[in-house]
N, CA, C and O atoms as a CHARMM CRD file, in Angstrom:
* protein
*
  392
    1    1 MET  N    125.77900 105.78500 143.39300 PROA 1      0.00000
    2    1 MET  CA   125.35500 106.08400 144.72600 PROA 1      0.00000
    3    1 MET  C    124.19800 105.55200 145.07300 PROA 1      0.00000
    4    1 MET  O    123.29700 105.33400 144.26400 PROA 1      0.00000
    5    2 THR  N    124.12500 105.25700 146.52700 PROA 2      0.00000
    6    2 THR  CA   123.43700 104.44500 147.78800 PROA 2      0.00000
    7    2 THR  C    122.33500 105.26700 147.88900 PROA 2      0.00000
    8    2 THR  O    122.48100 106.30800 147.24900 PROA 2      0.00000
    9    3 PRO  N    120.76100 105.11400 148.75500 PROA 3      0.00000
   10    3 PRO  CA   120.36300 106.01900 148.51000 PROA 3      0.00000
   11    3 PRO  C    120.78200 105.98500 150.30000 PROA 3      0.00000
   12    3 PRO  O    120.97700 104.96900 150.96700 PROA 3      0.00000
   13    4 GLY  N    120.82200 107.02700 150.64600 PROA 4      0.00000
   14    4 GLY  CA   121.23800 107.94700 151.71900 PROA 4      0.00000
   15    4 GLY  C    119.92600 108.29400 152.60500 PROA 4      0.00000
   16    4 GLY  O    118.86900 108.41100 151.98400 PROA 4      0.00000
   17    5 LEU  N    119.91100 108.52900 154.49600 PROA 5      0.00000
   18    5 LEU  CA   118.63600 108.90100 154.78300 PROA 5      0.00000
   19    5 LEU  C    117.86400 109.84200 154.65300 PROA 5      0.00000
   20    5 LEU  O    116.68500 109.75100 154.99400 PROA 5      0.00000
   21    6 ILE  N    118.52200 111.20900 153.99600 PROA 6      0.00000
   22    6 ILE  CA   117.41000 111.86800 153.50000 PROA 6      0.00000
   23    6 ILE  C    116.33000 111.36200 152.35200 PROA 6      0.00000
   24    6 ILE  O    115.11000 111.51200 152.41400 PROA 6      0.00000
   25    7 GLU  N    117.28500 110.54700 150.98800 PROA 7      0.00000
   26    7 GLU  CA   116.82600 110.53100 150.52100 PROA 7      0.00000
   27    7 GLU  C    115.82400 109.22100 150.14300 PROA 7      0.00000
   28    7 GLU  O    115.27100 108.98300 149.06900 PROA 7      0.00000
   29    8 LEU  N    115.77500 108.23000 151.78500 PROA 8      0.00000
   30    8 LEU  CA   115.01200 107.38500 151.88200 PROA 8      0.00000
   31    8 LEU  C    113.61300 107.99600 152.11200 PROA 8      0.00000
   32    8 LEU  O    112.57200 107.71600 151.51900 PROA 8      0.00000
   33    9 VAL  N    113.89400 109.24600 153.49300 PROA 9      0.00000
   34    9 VAL  CA   113.10400 109.65800 153.79100 PROA 9      0.00000
   35    9 VAL  C    111.90800 110.26200 152.87300 PROA 9      0.00000
   36    9 VAL  O    110.71300 110.41900 153.12300 PROA 9      0.00000
   37   10 PHE  N    112.72500 110.55800 151.65100 PROA 10     0.00000
   38   10 PHE  CA   111.73200 111.35200 150.51700 PROA 10     0.00000
   39   10 PHE  C    110.65600 110.22000 150.66300 PROA 10     0.00000
   40   10 PHE  O    109.52400 110.01800 151.10300 PROA 10     0.00000
   41   11 ALA  N    111.73600 109.58800 150.00500 PROA 11     0.00000
   42   11 ALA  CA   110.98100 108.28600 149.35500 PROA 11     0.00000
   43   11 ALA  C    109.65600 107.05000 150.17300 PROA 11     0.00000
   44   11 ALA  O    108.95600 106.16400 149.68200 PROA 11     0.00000
   45   12 TYR  N    109.84500 107.67900 151.84900 PROA 12     0.00000
   46   12 TYR  CA   109.09500 107.49800 152.74400 PROA 12     0.00000
   47   12 TYR  C    107.98200 107.92000 152.66400 PROA 12     0.00000
   48   12 TYR  O    106.92100 107.33300 152.88200 PROA 12     0.00000
   49   13 GLY  N    108.32000 109.77900 152.09700 PROA 13     0.00000
   50   13 GLY  CA   107.09000 110.74600 152.11500 PROA 13     0.00000
   51   13 GLY  C    106.19200 111.01700 151.21500 PROA 13     0.00000
   52   13 GLY  O    105.18200 111.71800 151.15900 PROA 13     0.00000
   53   14 LEU  N    107.10200 109.90500 150.10900 PROA 14     0.00000
   54   14 LEU  CA   106.07300 109.92700 148.74500 PROA 14     0.00000
   55   14 LEU  C    105.24200 108.88300 149.44900 PROA 14     0.00000
   56   14 LEU  O    104.12100 109.29300 149.75100 PROA 14     0.00000
   57   15 THR  N    105.63700 107.04600 149.94600 PROA 15     0.00000
   58   15 THR  CA   105.15600 106.39200 149.98900 PROA 15     0.00000
   59   15 THR  C    104.11100 106.78000 151.51200 PROA 15     0.00000
   60   15 THR  O    103.57700 105.88800 152.17100 PROA 15     0.00000
   61   16 PHE  N    104.01900 107.94500 151.77000 PROA 16     0.00000
   62   16 PHE  CA   102.80000 108.03800 153.11900 PROA 16     0.00000
   63   16 PHE  C    101.73500 108.93900 152.34900 PROA 16     0.00000
   64   16 PHE  O    100.54100 108.76300 152.59200 PROA 16     0.00000
   65   17 GLY  N    102.05700 109.70500 151.61500 PROA 17     0.00000
   66   17 GLY  CA   101.19300 110.46600 150.90900 PROA 17     0.00000
   67   17 GLY  C    100.22300 109.41900 149.68800 PROA 17     0.00000
   68   17 GLY  O     99.01300 109.62000 149.59200 PROA 17     0.00000
   69   18 ALA  N    100.93300 108.29500 148.79300 PROA 18     0.00000
   70   18 ALA  CA   100.15200 108.07200 148.46100 PROA 18     0.00000
   71   18 ALA  C     99.71500 106.89000 148.98300 PROA 18     0.00000
   72   18 ALA  O     98.94500 106.28600 148.23500 PROA 18     0.00000
   73   19 MET  N    100.03400 106.19900 150.35900 PROA 19     0.00000
   74   19 MET  CA    99.04400 105.54100 151.09600 PROA 19     0.00000
   75   19 MET  C     97.94800 106.31400 151.97500 PROA 19     0.00000
   76   19 MET  O     97.04900 105.72400 152.57400 PROA 19     0.00000
   77   20 ASN  N     98.09100 107.40400 151.97900 PROA 20     0.00000
   78   20 ASN  CA    96.89000 108.06600 153.38500 PROA 20     0.00000
   79   20 ASN  C     96.74900 109.60400 153.16300 PROA 20     0.00000
   80   20 ASN  O     96.52900 110.36700 154.10300 PROA 20     0.00000
   81   21 LYS  N     96.94200 110.19000 151.34500 PROA 21     0.00000
   82   21 LYS  CA    95.95500 110.82900 150.94100 PROA 21     0.00000
   83   21 LYS  C     95.85100 110.66000 149.77900 PROA 21     0.00000
   84   21 LYS  O     95.11400 111.59900 149.47800 PROA 21     0.00000
   85   22 MET  N     96.14700 109.90200 148.48300 PROA 22     0.00000
   86   22 MET  CA    95.72000 109.97800 147.49300 PROA 22     0.00000
   87   22 MET  C     94.74900 109.00200 147.93400 PROA 22     0.00000
   88   22 MET  O     93.78600 109.39500 147.27500 PROA 22     0.00000
   89   23 PRO  N     94.40900 108.20600 148.45400 PROA 23     0.00000
   90   23 PRO  CA    93.17500 107.33900 148.61700 PROA 23     0.00000
   91   23 PRO  C     91.99000 108.20600 148.67400 PROA 23     0.00000
   92   23 PRO  O     91.08200 107.89600 147.90300 PROA 23     0.00000
   93   24 ASP  N     91.78400 109.39000 149.54700 PROA 24     0.00000
   94   24 ASP  CA    91.16600 109.87000 149.78500 PROA 24     0.00000
   95   24 ASP  C     90.48700 111.03100 148.65400 PROA 24     0.00000
   96   24 ASP  O     89.39800 111.55400 148.89000 PROA 24     0.00000
   97   25 PHE  N     91.09400 111.27300 147.70400 PROA 25     0.00000
   98   25 PHE  CA    90.61700 111.49800 146.68400 PROA 25     0.00000
   99   25 PHE  C     90.05900 110.77100 145.16500 PROA 25     0.00000
  100   25 PHE  O     89.80300 111.37400 144.12300 PROA 25     0.00000
  101   26 ILE  N     89.97700 109.42200 145.40100 PROA 26     0.00000
  102   26 ILE  CA    90.97100 108.91600 144.16300 PROA 26     0.00000
  103   26 ILE  C     90.44600 107.02700 144.85100 PROA 26     0.00000
  104   26 ILE  O     90.25300 106.08500 144.08300 PROA 26     0.00000
  105   27 TYR  N     90.34400 106.94500 146.16500 PROA 27     0.00000
  106   27 TYR  CA    90.61000 105.53800 145.86000 PROA 27     0.00000
  107   27 TYR  C     89.47600 104.70100 145.50000 PROA 27     0.00000
  108   27 TYR  O     89.68300 103.58000 145.03600 PROA 27     0.00000
  109   28 GLU  N     87.89200 105.29700 145.72900 PROA 28     0.00000
  110   28 GLU  CA    87.12200 103.89500 144.64100 PROA 28     0.00000
  111   28 GLU  C     86.92400 104.42100 143.06900 PROA 28     0.00000
  112   28 GLU  O     86.07700 104.26800 142.18900 PROA 28     0.00000
  113   29 ARG  N     88.17500 105.12300 143.22000 PROA 29     0.00000
  114   29 ARG  CA    88.09200 105.08100 141.43100 PROA 29     0.00000
  115   29 ARG  C     89.08000 104.50400 140.45400 PROA 29     0.00000
  116   29 ARG  O     89.20200 104.61900 139.23500 PROA 29     0.00000
  117   30 LEU  N     90.06700 103.53100 141.82100 PROA 30     0.00000
  118   30 LEU  CA    91.45700 102.85400 141.00500 PROA 30     0.00000
  119   30 LEU  C     90.56300 101.06700 140.98600 PROA 30     0.00000
  120   30 LEU  O     89.56500 100.50300 141.43500 PROA 30     0.00000
  121   31 PRO  N     91.82700 100.79900 140.09300 PROA 31     0.00000
  122   31 PRO  CA    91.07100  99.60500 139.72700 PROA 31     0.00000
  123   31 PRO  C     91.47000  98.40300 141.48200 PROA 31     0.00000
  124   31 PRO  O     91.72500  99.01000 142.52200 PROA 31     0.00000
  125   32 SER  N     91.45500  97.18000 141.48800 PROA 32     0.00000
  126   32 SER  CA    91.33800  96.46800 142.59600 PROA 32     0.00000
  127   32 SER  C     92.63200  96.73000 143.38700 PROA 32     0.00000
  128   32 SER  O     93.01200  97.42600 144.32900 PROA 32     0.00000
  129   33 LEU  N     93.37000  95.32900 142.06200 PROA 33     0.00000
  130   33 LEU  CA    95.75000  96.00700 142.81000 PROA 33     0.00000
  131   33 LEU  C     96.04800  97.31600 142.69600 PROA 33     0.00000
  132   33 LEU  O     96.55900  97.57500 143.78600 PROA 33     0.00000
  133   34 ILE  N     96.04600  98.15700 142.14600 PROA 34     0.00000
  134   34 ILE  CA    96.44000  99.21200 142.92400 PROA 34     0.00000
  135   34 ILE  C     95.93200  99.63200 144.21900 PROA 34     0.00000
  136   34 ILE  O     96.53500 100.30700 145.05300 PROA 34     0.00000
  137   35 ASN  N     94.66200  99.11900 144.30000 PROA 35     0.00000
  138   35 ASN  CA    94.08400  99.32200 145.92400 PROA 35     0.00000
  139   35 ASN  C     95.27100  99.12800 147.32000 PROA 35     0.00000
  140   35 ASN  O     95.82400  99.69700 148.26100 PROA 35     0.00000
  141   36 ARG  N     95.09000  97.62700 146.43100 PROA 36     0.00000
  142   36 ARG  CA    95.92000  96.68300 147.07300 PROA 36     0.00000
  143   36 ARG  C     97.15700  97.27400 147.37300 PROA 36     0.00000
  144   36 ARG  O     97.26100  97.43100 148.58900 PROA 36     0.00000
  145   37 LEU  N     97.89200  97.56700 146.90200 PROA 37     0.00000
  146   37 LEU  CA    99.08500  98.68200 146.35300 PROA 37     0.00000
  147   37 LEU  C     99.38600  99.61200 147.30500 PROA 37     0.00000
  148   37 LEU  O    100.43600  99.63100 147.94900 PROA 37     0.00000
  149   38 LEU  N     98.17500 100.64500 147.43800 PROA 38     0.00000
  150   38 LEU  CA    98.87600 101.58100 148.21400 PROA 38     0.00000
  151   38 LEU  C     98.26500 100.82800 149.37800 PROA 38     0.00000
  152   38 LEU  O     97.47200 101.74100 149.60600 PROA 38     0.00000
  153   39 ALA  N     97.94300  99.87000 150.37200 PROA 39     0.00000
  154   39 ALA  CA    97.14200  99.40600 151.31800 PROA 39     0.00000
  155   39 ALA  C     99.03000  98.17600 151.94700 PROA 39     0.00000
  156   39 ALA  O     99.33200  97.52400 152.94700 PROA 39     0.00000
  157   40 CYS  N     99.72700  98.52300 150.59400 PROA 40     0.00000
  158   40 CYS  CA   100.92600  97.75700 151.12000 PROA 40     0.00000
  159   40 CYS  C    102.22400  98.70700 151.60600 PROA 40     0.00000
  160   40 CYS  O    102.89700  98.92300 150.59800 PROA 40     0.00000
  161   41 ALA  N    102.75500  99.28100 152.65000 PROA 41     0.00000
  162   41 ALA  CA   104.24400  99.87800 152.67800 PROA 41     0.00000
  163   41 ALA  C    105.09500  99.66300 152.24400 PROA 41     0.00000
  164   41 ALA  O    105.83400 100.58400 151.89700 PROA 41     0.00000
  165   42 TYR  N    105.51400  98.08000 151.98800 PROA 42     0.00000
  166   42 TYR  CA   106.30400  97.85400 151.51600 PROA 42     0.00000
  167   42 TYR  C    106.29300  98.00000 149.22800 PROA 42     0.00000
  168   42 TYR  O    107.13600  98.12300 148.34000 PROA 42     0.00000
  169   43 CYS  N    104.83700  97.88000 149.33200 PROA 43     0.00000
  170   43 CYS  CA   105.07800  97.69600 147.72000 PROA 43     0.00000
  171   43 CYS  C    104.67000  99.10500 147.24600 PROA 43     0.00000
  172   43 CYS  O    104.61400  99.41100 146.05500 PROA 43     0.00000
  173   44 THR  N    104.39400  99.92600 148.25000 PROA 44     0.00000
  174   44 THR  CA   104.50000 101.53800 147.70900 PROA 44     0.00000
  175   44 THR  C    105.80100 102.18500 148.04800 PROA 44     0.00000
  176   44 THR  O    106.43600 103.14600 147.61500 PROA 44     0.00000
  177   45 GLY  N    105.92400 101.48200 148.79000 PROA 45     0.00000
  178   45 GLY  CA   107.54900 101.99100 148.86100 PROA 45     0.00000
  179   45 GLY  C    108.53400 101.62600 147.93400 PROA 45     0.00000
  180   45 GLY  O    109.39700 102.41500 147.54800 PROA 45     0.00000
  181   46 PHE  N    108.44700 100.50400 147.57300 PROA 46     0.00000
  182   46 PHE  CA   108.92500 100.16000 146.12000 PROA 46     0.00000
  183   46 PHE  C    109.40300 100.93600 145.05700 PROA 46     0.00000
  184   46 PHE  O    110.49100 101.15100 144.52200 PROA 46     0.00000
  185   47 HSD  N    108.17300 101.30600 144.91800 PROA 47     0.00000
  186   47 HSD  CA   107.50400 102.11000 143.08400 PROA 47     0.00000
  187   47 HSD  C    108.21300 103.96200 144.05700 PROA 47     0.00000
  188   47 HSD  O    108.86000 104.94600 143.70000 PROA 47     0.00000
  189   48 ALA  N    107.57400 103.49200 145.29000 PROA 48     0.00000
  190   48 ALA  CA   108.09400 105.24000 145.39400 PROA 48     0.00000
  191   48 ALA  C    109.89900 105.80300 145.34300 PROA 48     0.00000
  192   48 ALA  O    110.45500 106.86200 145.05400 PROA 48     0.00000
  193   49 GLY  N    110.49800 104.01600 145.93500 PROA 49     0.00000
  194   49 GLY  CA   111.94200 104.14400 145.67000 PROA 49     0.00000
  195   49 GLY  C    112.50700 104.37200 144.50600 PROA 49     0.00000
  196   49 GLY  O    113.52200 105.04800 144.67300 PROA 49     0.00000
  197   50 TYR  N    112.35900 104.17700 143.66400 PROA 50     0.00000
  198   50 TYR  CA   112.31400 104.26800 141.86000 PROA 50     0.00000
  199   50 TYR  C    112.59300 106.02400 141.46500 PROA 50     0.00000
  200   50 TYR  O    113.48700 106.84700 141.26600 PROA 50     0.00000
  201   51 LEU  N    111.09000 105.85400 141.53000 PROA 51     0.00000
  202   51 LEU  CA   110.71400 107.37900 141.43400 PROA 51     0.00000
  203   51 LEU  C    111.71100 108.41300 142.44700 PROA 51     0.00000
  204   51 LEU  O    112.49300 109.32300 142.17200 PROA 51     0.00000
  205   52 ALA  N    111.35500 107.91300 143.48400 PROA 52     0.00000
  206   52 ALA  CA   112.66100 109.10300 144.54200 PROA 52     0.00000
  207   52 ALA  C    114.08500 109.20400 143.03100 PROA 52     0.00000
  208   52 ALA  O    114.64300 110.16400 142.50000 PROA 52     0.00000
  209   53 TYR  N    114.15500 108.16600 142.88900 PROA 53     0.00000
  210   53 TYR  CA   115.59500 108.02600 142.13400 PROA 53     0.00000
  211   53 TYR  C    116.15600 108.81200 141.03100 PROA 53     0.00000
  212   53 TYR  O    117.30300 109.16300 140.75200 PROA 53     0.00000
  213   54 PHE  N    114.62600 109.04500 140.30300 PROA 54     0.00000
  214   54 PHE  CA   114.78800 109.55600 139.25600 PROA 54     0.00000
  215   54 PHE  C    114.45400 111.16500 139.19500 PROA 54     0.00000
  216   54 PHE  O    114.54000 112.02200 138.31500 PROA 54     0.00000
  217   55 ALA  N    114.03600 111.14800 140.54300 PROA 55     0.00000
  218   55 ALA  CA   113.79800 112.60800 140.38200 PROA 55     0.00000
  219   55 ALA  C    115.29200 113.26200 141.09900 PROA 55     0.00000
  220   55 ALA  O    115.68600 114.42000 140.95700 PROA 55     0.00000
  221   56 ILE  N    115.69000 112.62400 141.56100 PROA 56     0.00000
  222   56 ILE  CA   116.80300 113.39000 142.90600 PROA 56     0.00000
  223   56 ILE  C    118.00000 112.84200 141.81400 PROA 56     0.00000
  224   56 ILE  O    119.11000 113.34800 141.98100 PROA 56     0.00000
  225   57 SER  N    117.89500 112.10700 140.99900 PROA 57     0.00000
  226   57 SER  CA   118.64800 111.83600 140.13500 PROA 57     0.00000
  227   57 SER  C    119.10400 112.13200 138.68900 PROA 57     0.00000
  228   57 SER  O    120.12600 111.78400 138.09700 PROA 57     0.00000
  229   58 HSD  N    118.28800 112.70600 138.38200 PROA 58     0.00000
  230   58 HSD  CA   117.47800 114.12500 137.00700 PROA 58     0.00000
  231   58 HSD  C    118.77300 113.77100 135.59500 PROA 58     0.00000
  232   58 HSD  O    118.67100 113.24900 134.48500 PROA 58     0.00000
  233   59 THR  N    120.09800 114.46100 136.48900 PROA 59     0.00000
  234   59 THR  CA   121.31600 114.38900 134.96900 PROA 59     0.00000
  235   59 THR  C    122.31100 113.72100 135.19000 PROA 59     0.00000
  236   59 THR  O    123.38400 114.19900 134.82000 PROA 59     0.00000
  237   60 ASP  N    122.30300 112.22500 135.95200 PROA 60     0.00000
  238   60 ASP  CA   123.41000 111.10800 135.91600 PROA 60     0.00000
  239   60 ASP  C    122.68800 109.63800 136.95500 PROA 60     0.00000
  240   60 ASP  O    122.96100 109.16300 138.05700 PROA 60     0.00000
  241   61 ILE  N    121.26000 109.20100 135.43600 PROA 61     0.00000
  242   61 ILE  CA   120.69000 108.52700 135.83300 PROA 61     0.00000
  243   61 ILE  C    121.90800 107.27800 135.72900 PROA 61     0.00000
  244   61 ILE  O    122.72200 107.18500 134.81000 PROA 61     0.00000
  245   62 VAL  N    121.81100 106.44200 136.80900 PROA 62     0.00000
  246   62 VAL  CA   122.96600 104.93600 136.22700 PROA 62     0.00000
  247   62 VAL  C    121.39400 103.91600 136.77500 PROA 62     0.00000
  248   62 VAL  O    120.58000 103.82300 137.69300 PROA 62     0.00000
  249   63 TRP  N    121.71800 103.39900 135.60300 PROA 63     0.00000
  250   63 TRP  CA   120.34000 102.86000 135.52400 PROA 63     0.00000
  251   63 TRP  C    120.14200 101.29700 136.63700 PROA 63     0.00000
  252   63 TRP  O    119.07500 100.68700 136.71400 PROA 63     0.00000
  253   64 HSD  N    121.07300 101.00600 137.19500 PROA 64     0.00000
  254   64 HSD  CA   121.16500  99.76500 137.96600 PROA 64     0.00000
  255   64 HSD  C    121.26400 100.06500 139.15900 PROA 64     0.00000
  256   64 HSD  O    121.31900  99.17900 140.01100 PROA 64     0.00000
  257   65 HSD  N    121.30100 101.19900 139.43400 PROA 65     0.00000
  258   65 HSD  CA   120.66100 102.04000 140.41100 PROA 65     0.00000
  259   65 HSD  C    119.61600 102.22200 141.22100 PROA 65     0.00000
  260   65 HSD  O    119.52700 102.29500 142.44700 PROA 65     0.00000
  261   66 ALA  N    118.56600 102.30400 140.05000 PROA 66     0.00000
  262   66 ALA  CA   117.95000 102.51000 140.76600 PROA 66     0.00000
  263   66 ALA  C    116.62400 100.97200 141.73200 PROA 66     0.00000
  264   66 ALA  O    115.84900 101.02600 142.68700 PROA 66     0.00000
  265   67 PRO  N    116.99000 100.01000 140.89400 PROA 67     0.00000
  266   67 PRO  CA   116.31800  99.39600 141.24900 PROA 67     0.00000
  267   67 PRO  C    116.75900  98.14100 143.16100 PROA 67     0.00000
  268   67 PRO  O    116.26000  97.30600 143.91600 PROA 67     0.00000
  269   68 ILE  N    118.18300  99.08000 142.87500 PROA 68     0.00000
  270   68 ILE  CA   118.73300  99.13600 144.63000 PROA 68     0.00000
  271   68 ILE  C    117.92700 100.31100 145.61200 PROA 68     0.00000
  272   68 ILE  O    117.85200  99.98300 146.79600 PROA 68     0.00000
  273   69 TRP  N    117.22100 101.85500 145.18800 PROA 69     0.00000
  274   69 TRP  CA   116.82000 102.23000 145.80900 PROA 69     0.00000
  275   69 TRP  C    115.30600 102.15100 146.17300 PROA 69     0.00000
  276   69 TRP  O    114.67900 102.66300 147.10100 PROA 69     0.00000
  277   70 ALA  N    114.87800 101.25200 145.02700 PROA 70     0.00000
  278   70 ALA  CA   113.48700 100.68500 145.08300 PROA 70     0.00000
  279   70 ALA  C    113.48800  99.89800 146.62600 PROA 70     0.00000
  280   70 ALA  O    113.05100 100.17500 147.74300 PROA 70     0.00000
  281   71 PHE  N    114.35000  98.59300 145.91800 PROA 71     0.00000
  282   71 PHE  CA   114.20500  97.75400 147.57900 PROA 71     0.00000
  283   71 PHE  C    114.80900  99.06900 148.52700 PROA 71     0.00000
  284   71 PHE  O    113.77700  99.58700 148.95300 PROA 71     0.00000
  285   72 ALA  N    115.55300  99.57200 148.86800 PROA 72     0.00000
  286   72 ALA  CA   116.11700 100.11900 149.77100 PROA 72     0.00000
  287   72 ALA  C    114.55000 100.70600 150.39100 PROA 72     0.00000
  288   72 ALA  O    114.05400 100.05000 151.30700 PROA 72     0.00000
  289   73 SER  N    113.81000 101.91200 149.88600 PROA 73     0.00000
  290   73 SER  CA   112.77400 102.30600 149.82100 PROA 73     0.00000
  291   73 SER  C    111.82700 101.15800 150.27600 PROA 73     0.00000
  292   73 SER  O    111.92700 100.74000 151.43000 PROA 73     0.00000
  293   74 GLY  N    111.01800 100.69100 149.51600 PROA 74     0.00000
  294   74 GLY  CA   110.32500  99.69400 149.85600 PROA 74     0.00000
  295   74 GLY  C    110.24600  98.88500 151.60500 PROA 74     0.00000
  296   74 GLY  O    109.18300  98.72600 152.20700 PROA 74     0.00000
  297   75 ALA  N    112.09300  98.33200 152.33600 PROA 75     0.00000
  298   75 ALA  CA   112.21400  98.19900 153.10500 PROA 75     0.00000
  299   75 ALA  C    112.30500  98.97100 154.63000 PROA 75     0.00000
  300   75 ALA  O    112.62100  98.45500 155.70200 PROA 75     0.00000
  301   76 PHE  N    112.00600 100.06000 154.41500 PROA 76     0.00000
  302   76 PHE  CA   112.48500 101.33000 154.36400 PROA 76     0.00000
  303   76 PHE  C    111.31400 101.96300 155.01100 PROA 76     0.00000
  304   76 PHE  O    111.17600 102.35000 156.17100 PROA 76     0.00000
  305   77 SER  N    110.59100 101.98100 154.11500 PROA 77     0.00000
  306   77 SER  CA   108.88600 102.61100 153.61400 PROA 77     0.00000
  307   77 SER  C    108.67100 101.09300 154.75100 PROA 77     0.00000
  308   77 SER  O    109.07500 101.62500 155.78400 PROA 77     0.00000
  309   78 TYR  N    108.42400 100.08700 155.04400 PROA 78     0.00000
  310   78 TYR  CA   107.56400  98.91900 155.40700 PROA 78     0.00000
  311   78 TYR  C    107.91800  99.41400 157.12000 PROA 78     0.00000
  312   78 TYR  O    107.12900  99.61100 158.04400 PROA 78     0.00000
  313   79 GLY  N    109.33500  99.50600 157.08300 PROA 79     0.00000
  314   79 GLY  CA   110.03700  99.64600 158.91600 PROA 79     0.00000
  315   79 GLY  C    109.06500 100.56200 159.15100 PROA 79     0.00000
  316   79 GLY  O    108.12100 100.32300 159.90400 PROA 79     0.00000
  317   80 ALA  N    109.27100 102.02700 158.33000 PROA 80     0.00000
  318   80 ALA  CA   109.34300 102.97800 159.10200 PROA 80     0.00000
  319   80 ALA  C    107.39500 102.90900 159.67000 PROA 80     0.00000
  320   80 ALA  O    106.90500 103.02700 160.79400 PROA 80     0.00000
  321   81 ASP  N    106.55300 102.60500 157.92500 PROA 81     0.00000
  322   81 ASP  CA   105.02700 102.54500 158.73800 PROA 81     0.00000
  323   81 ASP  C    104.57100 101.67700 159.51300 PROA 81     0.00000
  324   81 ASP  O    103.41800 101.75400 159.93800 PROA 81     0.00000
  325   82 THR  N    105.65500 100.38800 159.93500 PROA 82     0.00000
  326   82 THR  CA   105.08000 100.49500 160.93800 PROA 82     0.00000
  327   82 THR  C    105.11700 100.26600 162.72200 PROA 82     0.00000
  328   82 THR  O    104.38300  99.73200 163.55300 PROA 82     0.00000
  329   83 ALA  N    106.62600 101.12200 162.73100 PROA 83     0.00000
  330   83 ALA  CA   106.78000 102.12700 163.74300 PROA 83     0.00000
  331   83 ALA  C    105.87900 102.91800 164.19700 PROA 83     0.00000
  332   83 ALA  O    105.18300 102.72800 165.19400 PROA 83     0.00000
  333   84 LEU  N    105.85500 104.45800 162.98400 PROA 84     0.00000
  334   84 LEU  CA   104.53300 104.41600 163.27000 PROA 84     0.00000
  335   84 LEU  C    103.04700 104.16100 162.74800 PROA 84     0.00000
  336   84 LEU  O    102.53400 104.90100 161.90900 PROA 84     0.00000
  337   85 ARG  N    102.58900 103.39200 163.13700 PROA 85     0.00000
  338   85 ARG  CA   101.88400 102.57400 163.69000 PROA 85     0.00000
  339   85 ARG  C    101.79800 102.19700 164.44100 PROA 85     0.00000
  340   85 ARG  O    100.74300 102.31800 165.06300 PROA 85     0.00000
  341   86 LEU  N    102.62200 101.62300 164.82300 PROA 86     0.00000
  342   86 LEU  CA   102.65100 101.29100 166.66700 PROA 86     0.00000
  343   86 LEU  C    103.12900 102.45000 167.49200 PROA 86     0.00000
  344   86 LEU  O    103.02400 102.27800 168.70600 PROA 86     0.00000
  345   87 ALA  N    103.56800 103.45200 167.14300 PROA 87     0.00000
  346   87 ALA  CA   103.64700 104.55000 167.69600 PROA 87     0.00000
  347   87 ALA  C    102.58300 105.13100 168.32400 PROA 87     0.00000
  348   87 ALA  O    102.56900 105.44100 169.51500 PROA 87     0.00000
  349   88 GLU  N    101.34000 105.34600 167.23900 PROA 88     0.00000
  350   88 GLU  CA    99.78300 105.85500 167.18200 PROA 88     0.00000
  351   88 GLU  C     99.67600 104.87600 167.66000 PROA 88     0.00000
  352   88 GLU  O    100.18600 105.05100 168.76700 PROA 88     0.00000
  353   89 SER  N     99.26100 103.62900 167.59100 PROA 89     0.00000
  354   89 SER  CA    98.15100 102.93200 168.27300 PROA 89     0.00000
  355   89 SER  C     98.97300 102.69900 169.94200 PROA 89     0.00000
  356   89 SER  O     98.73400 101.59300 170.42700 PROA 89     0.00000
  357   90 HSD  N     99.43000 103.16500 170.37700 PROA 90     0.00000
  358   90 HSD  CA    99.98000 103.62200 171.86200 PROA 90     0.00000
  359   90 HSD  C     99.78400 104.93500 172.13500 PROA 90     0.00000
  360   90 HSD  O     99.48900 105.01600 173.32700 PROA 90     0.00000
  361   91 THR  N     99.79400 105.62600 171.80400 PROA 91     0.00000
  362   91 THR  CA    99.08100 107.46600 171.65500 PROA 91     0.00000
  363   91 THR  C     97.75400 106.93400 172.03400 PROA 91     0.00000
  364   91 THR  O     97.37200 106.79100 173.19500 PROA 91     0.00000
  365   92 HSD  N     96.87300 106.56700 170.63500 PROA 92     0.00000
  366   92 HSD  CA    95.90000 106.74100 170.94100 PROA 92     0.00000
  367   92 HSD  C     94.58200 105.81600 172.58600 PROA 92     0.00000
  368   92 HSD  O     93.52000 105.93700 173.19600 PROA 92     0.00000
  369   93 THR  N     95.92200 104.93000 172.42300 PROA 93     0.00000
  370   93 THR  CA    95.78400 104.32100 174.10900 PROA 93     0.00000
  371   93 THR  C     95.40200 104.67700 175.38500 PROA 93     0.00000
  372   93 THR  O     94.56900 104.42500 176.25500 PROA 93     0.00000
  373   94 LEU  N     96.96600 105.81200 174.97500 PROA 94     0.00000
  374   94 LEU  CA    97.21600 106.39500 176.53100 PROA 94     0.00000
  375   94 LEU  C     95.99200 107.90800 176.53000 PROA 94     0.00000
  376   94 LEU  O     95.43400 108.23900 177.57600 PROA 94     0.00000
  377   95 GLY  N     95.76600 108.61500 175.27400 PROA 95     0.00000
  378   95 GLY  CA    95.23900 108.81100 175.36300 PROA 95     0.00000
  379   95 GLY  C     93.45700 108.87300 175.91000 PROA 95     0.00000
  380   95 GLY  O     92.99500 109.96500 176.24200 PROA 95     0.00000
  381   96 GLU  N     92.76700 107.88200 175.94300 PROA 96     0.00000
  382   96 GLU  CA    91.40400 107.57400 175.80100 PROA 96     0.00000
  383   96 GLU  C     91.74300 106.97000 177.55500 PROA 96     0.00000
  384   96 GLU  O     90.65800 106.64300 178.03500 PROA 96     0.00000
  385   97 GLU  N     92.62400 106.80200 178.33900 PROA 97     0.00000
  386   97 GLU  CA    93.07600 106.41100 179.23100 PROA 97     0.00000
  387   97 GLU  C     92.54000 107.59800 180.20900 PROA 97     0.00000
  388   97 GLU  O     91.73100 107.34400 181.10100 PROA 97     0.00000
  389   98 ALA  N     92.98800 108.77100 180.00900 PROA 98     0.00000
  390   98 ALA  CA    92.90700 109.83700 180.45400 PROA 98     0.00000
  391   98 ALA  C     91.93100 110.75400 180.63200 PROA 98     0.00000
  392   98 ALA  O     92.18900 111.83500 181.16100 PROA 98     0.00000
């Protein structure tokens, strides 16, 4: 079972939530290593990928599929986060000129 688009979006949702919402209330309490992990879309996406796999495949887990999900989610999360940051930077620039 390789990850489909819906599963990758689910993993990216976990990544986005961990990177942008979780630090709001516990950012200062986390060790430095976890803070660096949460700043990296690929790193957080990697861990969100295998967590998403275990969440979705709770009855038919195939252990060698977890790394596939992890790497696919890491790459997808990095690409999606980069694209969204780029779009957001252009949105703010356009809003300031008006």
